[in-house]
N, C-alpha and C positions, 0 to 999 in steps of 0.2 A: 557579402553576407548581410542578411537582414537581422535586425534587432527586435522584430515583431514576429512572433510565432503563434499563429492561431492553432488551437488544439482540435483535432478531428476526433469527435467522440465515437465515431464508427469507422476506424481505420480499415482500408481496403487491402491491407497486407496481412499475411499470416502471423499470428502471435507466437511468442515462445511459450511452450506448454510445459508445465511442471506438476509435480505432486509434492506433498509435504515431506520434508526430511523425516526419516523414521524417528530420530531422536527428538523431533519437535511435534510429532503427531500425538494428540491427546484423544481425539474421538473422530469417528467417521473415516471417509476416504476423499478429502477435498482435492480438487484439481484447480490449478491456477493458469490463467492466460495473461501474458504481459505483452503489451504493445509499447515499445519505447519510442517516443515521438521526437525527443530532442535531448541533446547532451551538450553541455558547454563547460569550459573551464571557468572556475570561479575566479573572481578578481581579488579575493582576499586569501590570506595564507591559511585561514581556518579550514576552508572547504576545498577539496581538490576538484570535484566535479559536481555540477548541478544537473540532475536528470529529471525528465518529465515524461509521463505516459499515462496509459490507461491500464487498469488491472481488474481482473475478474476472478472470483473464487466461488466454488460450489460449497454447499453446506458441510460443516465439520468444525473441529476445534484444534487449534495449534498453539504452541508456545511462541510468543513474539519476543524477540530480543533485538533491540535497536543498536546496541553497542555505541559507536560514535556517530551514528547516522541520525540526521534530522529529517523528519518526513511530514509534509503537509498532505492531507487527504480531503477530498470532496466527494461525497457519496452521490453517484448518479442514479443508482437503483439498488434495491435489495435492503437487507437488514443485518447488521452486525452488532455484537456485544463485545466490548473491550473491557478487560479487567486488569488493572495494574496490581502486581504483587503487593499485598499489604494495604490495598486501597479498595475503593468501591467499583462496581461495574457501571458502565455507561452504554446505552443503546444509541445507535446511529442509523438513520434511514435517509432516503433520497432528499437531497437539499442540505444535509448537515455537513459541516466541515470540522476538522480537528487537526491537532499537531501531536505527533509522537516525538518527544525530545530525546536527545542522546541519553542513554542510560535506562530507557524504558524497558522493563521486563514484565511480561504478563501473558494473558491469553487473548487470542483473537477467535471469537466464535461466530462463524457465518451461519446465521439462522435461515436466511433466504438468499439465494445466489446474489452476490453483490458485484457491482461495477463501480469503480472509483477513478478519479483523476488523482495522480500522485506527483509530488515534487519532492525529490530527495537530494539532500546535500550531504556528501560523504567525503 
């Protein structure tokens, strides 16, 4: 088993394809593609698994609820606006990175089809 995993930004296998859950859909008809690239058991008791992949979404707005999940995102292309409940909105475009901490609740508005690298600890 290797401990160095390069991330392929254009995977050559079919993604999992989804739509927004009806209870989370706010506006539009966004579709999602997810390429899971790696999954590993965490070495600490706090996180069960660490997963990594590429995610793409078409324009639309959904409610985002992280629960106990920690997520790091790096935007490869596109434009999104995130708004935390009770907080301000922030825009992210290609080259930007951010973290959604456990407990985050807000909206995810995809303005222009977005593709990101994600790392999730859950």
